[in-house]
N, C-alpha and C positions, 0 to 999 in steps of 0.2 A: 092280691096281697096289698098291704098298706105301702104307700109311697113315702111316708114320713113317720115321725114319731114325736109326740107332743112332750115338751118339757114338763116335769112334775113340779108345778108351782113356780112362782117367780122368786128369784134370789133377791134377798135384801142385802144392804151393805153389812148388816150384822151377820148374815149367813156367810158372806164372803170372808169377813174378818175371822169368824170361827173356823172356817175351813182352812185358813192359812195360819192358824195358831194352835189348833187342837193336837191331841196326842198322835193322831194318825197322819199328820202332815208329812213327816219325814218319810214314812213308808210310801205314801202316795208319790212324792217327788222321785223316789227311787224307781217306782213302777213306771214313771214317765221318763225314765232314763237320765234323770238329772242327778249326777253323782260328782264326787270329788270336788274340785275347785268350784265348779258351777254351783253345786249344792251348798257349799260353805258360803260363797259370796251372796247367793240368792237369799238364803235364810237370814243373813245379816241385814239385808235391805228390806225384808218384809215388814218389820215393825215400823220403819220409817215411811214406807208406802201406805200402810194402814193409818198412820197418824196424819197423813196429808189428805184433807177432805176431797180435793179435786182428783187426786190419784185414785182414791178409793171409789169415788163415783164413776170414774172412767173404767176401772177394772170391772165394776158391777155391770155397767152398760154393755161392755164388750162381752162379758160372760153371757148376757142375755142373747146377744147376736149369735154367739157360737152355739148355744143350746137350741136355737131355732133353726140351725143350718143342717141338721142331720136328716138324711133321706134322699130320695131320688129327685124330687121336684122342689125341695126347700131352697130358698135363696141363699147364696153364699154370703157369709159374714164379710162386710166390706172393710176388712182390716187394712188393706193397702191404702184405702182412702183416708183412714184414720191415723196412719203412721206418723205423719208430720205433727199432728196435734198431740198424739200420745208421746212422741219423743221430746216435744217441747215441754210437756208437763213433767216428764221424767227428770229434766234438768234441775227441778226443785230439790231432788234428793241425791242424784248421782248422774254423772255423764254417761253417754252411750245411747243405746237404742234397744227397743223391744221389751222393756221390763213390764209395761202394762199388759201387752199381749201375752207374755209368758204367764203372768199371774192369773189372767182371765182364762187361759187355756187350762191351767192347773185346777181351777174351781169349777170347770164345766164339762166334766167327763161323763156325767150321768146319762144324758140323752143319747150320745153317740154309742155308749156301751149297750144301751137298750136296743138301738138299731142293729148293732153287731150281732146281738143274740137272736134277733128276729131273722137275720140273714145268715144264720148258721156258722158264725165265727165262734170258736171256743173262747173261754175266758183268757187263756194264754195268748191266743191269736189277737184278741181284742187289745190286750195290754201291749203286745208287740207293735201294733199299729201306733198306739198313742206314745210309746216310748221314743218315737221319732222326734218328739220335742227335745229330748236330751241330746239326740244325735245332731239336730240342727243347731243347738246351742254350742256343741263342740265344734261344728263347722264354722260357726260365727267366731268363736275364740281363735281358731286357726287362721282366719282371714282378717282378724281385727287386732293384731298385735297383742293377743292374750287377754282381751277384754270380755267380760260377761255381757251377754246380750243375745239378740235374735234379729236377723235381718231378712231371713226367708219366711216372713210372716204369712203371706198368702199361701205358700206351699204347706206350711205347718198347719194352718187352719183347714186345709183340704182334708187332712187326716180326721178332723173333727166332723166332717160332713158324712163320714161313714162309708164312703164309696171307694176307699183305697184299702187294699189289703197287702200284706207281706206274705208271699208264698215261696219260701226257700230263698234263693239268691236275689230274686227280683221283686219289685213292687208293681201292683196293677191297680188302675183306677177306672171306674165307669164314668164316661162322659158322653155327651151328645156330639155326633159328627157335625163339624161346621158346614159340611157339604149338604147334608140332607136331614139332619136332626135325629138320625137313628142312634141308638145306644151302641157304643163300641168300647173296647178295652184299651186303655193306655198302658204303656210299659215304661217303668222308671228303674234306674240303676243306682241303688244306694252305694255310697262309698264305703263298702264293707269288705273289700278284698278283690281278688282276681275274678274275671268273668270266665270261670271254668266251663267249657262247653257242656259237660255232663250236668253240672248244676243248673246251667241256663235251661237246658232241655227239660230237666225235671220241673223247673218253675213253670214253664209253658204248659207242660202236661197237667200240673196241678191247677193252673188257671183255667184250662179248658174243661176240667172236671168241676171245679168249684162254681164258676159263674152260672152255668145253666142250671145247676142244682139249687143254688141259693137265690136265683132270680128267674124262676119259671115264668113269671109274668112278662119278662123281657124277651124270653124265648118265644112266647105266644104272640107278642106284639111285633116281632121282627118282620121286616118287609120280605116278601117272597124272594127266595134266592139268597138272602143274607145268612151269614153263618155266625150267629151270636154265640160267643164263647170260643170261636176259632179265628176271629178277626181282631188284629191288634194294630195299634199305632204307637210310634215312638217319636216324640218331639225332643231332640237332644243335640248337643254339640257332637255326639258320637255319630250321628247320621250323616256321615261325610265319606264318600268313596275314597278319598285320599288315604284314609286309615287302612283300607284294604290294600291299596297299592303300595303304601310305604311299610306297613307292618307285616303284610302277608295274610292271605286268607286262612293260613294255618295257625296264626296267632290267636290268642283269646279274644282280643278286641276286634281283629279283622274278621274272625269267624262270626262274632256277634253282629257286626254291621252287615256282613254278607247274607244274613238271613232275610234282610228287608229289601223291598223295592223302595228306593228313595224318590219320593214324588216331587219334592221341592226343597230348595235351599235358600238361605238368606244370611247376609253378613252378620257375624256375632262374635267379634273379637273378645269382648268382655266376658261373654259366657264361657268361651274356651279358657281364658285366663283364670277365671274363677274355678272351674271344675278341674282343670289340670294342675294349676299352680296355687290354688287358694288365694289368688291375687284379686283385689278389688280396686277400682280406680281411686286415685291416680296410681299408676304403676309404670315402670320403665320396661318395655318389652325386651330390650337388650340385656337387662339384668336378670331376667327369669332364668332359673336353673336349667341345665341340660344333662340330667342324670340318667335318662333313659331314652330309648328310641322315640317313645311317645312325646316326651318333653322336647327332644331335639326337633321333631317334625312340627309340632304345634308352635313351640317357641320361635323356631326359625321363621315360620310364616308370619307370626305376629311382629317379629323384629324387622323383616325385610319389606313389609308393606303388602305382601300377598294377602294377609289376614286370614280369618277363619270363617267358614260358613257352617251354621247349624242346619239341621234338616228335619223333614217329616218322613219317617219311614213307615211303610205299610206291609203287613204280613198276614196272610191267610194260611192256616195250617190244615 
């Protein structure tokens, strides 16, 4: 099977301008999860962005990078490397961050959706993946004093690579193991509610069925003894045995962590502060709320100097 998908023609600046002003734009934004205040503020900024030649050129260049990133072996769009330049350009029309990336993502859905279809995602599943753009904009607003924007740019761009899918409660992505280069499945936990064990189990079952069916080439290429479709890794602030000890293995979070063998940990105070409290530096650990057992455990460690360690968990089903 193909390991990539070619973009259909090069986007021009006129193409970008049309896509961001035509009658179908608002419906597209809604399919991408951009609603309510984010929708209102973004659409108000679009005419100003299109009228600024440097911004329009940057949006177009970034859209080209995103459209070339879909597939197994296609290079990732280097949006993290471009963030400082893009955010400096954005100040011409509005304070904040992420506007150029947002608009480039909006106009570059065609190649990733073609890849999704090739790899057995339904239209509804495809749009579910891409609607994470709106979710990450909501996360940004919650952690940025109510401001429009996007700071999780590399994560959001990963959705446009086509290798991440939403299957029930969890998200899964294909990536090469840092250890030996084989393809394995990463596990991600979107902030969409509790980690109900039955819903988590259903997601793992769905992933074990989907990936071997949609990627038979990776099944055939797997090293002897490897279990493609049944081997998972989770790099997360959640991968810390403290959560099992403090919350209990019978809690939703404790039960999730307890599924994994945690292979390594590293200090990650800011990661825990962001994912638990929506706090980004600078923040005062002592002032973080303590409304739940989770917040008390994590916040207490951040405040008293013990800090927090994120980890890499491994699971073979």
